[in-house]
N, C-alpha and C positions, 0 to 999 in steps of 0.2 A: 727653270731660267723665270725670272720676273721681269716686267719695265714696269716703271713708272715715270712720268714728266714732270719734269718739274722747271718752272721759267723756261717751257720749249724744249728742254733738254731729254733726252732719254737715259736712265740712269739705269743699269741691271742689278738684279737682284738675286742672291744664290736662292734657292728652294725655303730656306730659311729666314728669307727677308734681309740679311744683311749685305753688304755693298759687294759688288766684286772688283771694281777699284774703287780703296780708299778715297781716291785723290779726287772723287766726284762729290765729296764731302762738303758741303754746306750747311749754315742754320736751316737755310728752307727746305732741303733734304731731311735733317736731322725733324723739321718741323712733321714731315708726313711720316716717317719712320717711328717717331712717336704717335704721329695719330693712328697706323694700325698699329700699334700695341696698345689703344686705346690709353692713352697717356695726354693727362693737361700738361700741358710745360709749365712748369713756375720757375721762380728765381731760383729756387735750391737746385731745381734738376738742371737746371742750365749752368749754374755753378758745378756741379758735379759732373756735367759732360766736361766742361771746358778741362776741370782737375783730373779727370780718366785721360783726356788726348794729352793733354801735358806730360802726364805720369809715362802712357806709351813711350810717346816722342824721345823721351828721358831717357827710359829704363830698355825701351823697346821691347816690352813685355806687356802684358795684361794686370792690372791690379790684382792680388787676391782680393778675398774677402777681408782677409785681416788689415789690407792698405786701404778699402775701400770705407772702411769703419774709421780708420784713422784719419782720413780724407776728411768725413762729415764730419766727425766728433770733434777734430781743432777747431771748428768754427761754432761749435755750440757749446763744448763745456771746457773746462780748463786741463783734466785729464782723462782721457779718452778711456783709458783702463778702465776706470772707476764705475762707468757707463757704459759699458763694452754693449749689454742687454740694449738698454733702449735704445742709444743709436743703431744697433744692428734691427730691432723693431722698424724705428724711421725709414731704415731705406728700404725694408719692404714694405713701407708704407707708399714711398714713393715710385717704389718699381717692382710691384708683386709678384711679377715673374720669375722674378731672382735680378736682384742687381746688378751682378757680373756679368750675366747675360745680356740684360736690356739695354745697361749703361754703356759695352760694346758695341750693341748693334746700332744705338741712336748716337753713338761717337764716331761713326765711321769707320771704328776699328775692323782688324778681321774675326774671322768669326774663333770663339774659346776650343781650345782641342777638349776633346769628353773629360779628360781628366783634371782640366783646370776649374770645372765646374763642381765637380764632387766633393 
């Protein structure tokens, strides 16, 4: 287990860098988690973080890769299915170590189960 200190508060992370207590999440924590992932947060990153957090709260589940493509695609083009490859490529540009995993981590969601990322 690791600890990061954000605004004088100790935040526990598991061995992979996920929050031990999802309630510890806030934008400052997300910024530190993104920094540890070597990501420079942009408006697009924050929009996806918000969308993933909303999706999780509404569905009590992580969005699938398909859902991520839809979340990003609906903001970029009229018919996401027609440009799925381009949208998927954009997700990997934003989150090069795997959009599902990096988004979950930075959004403060629980760790993905191994079968979810395959």
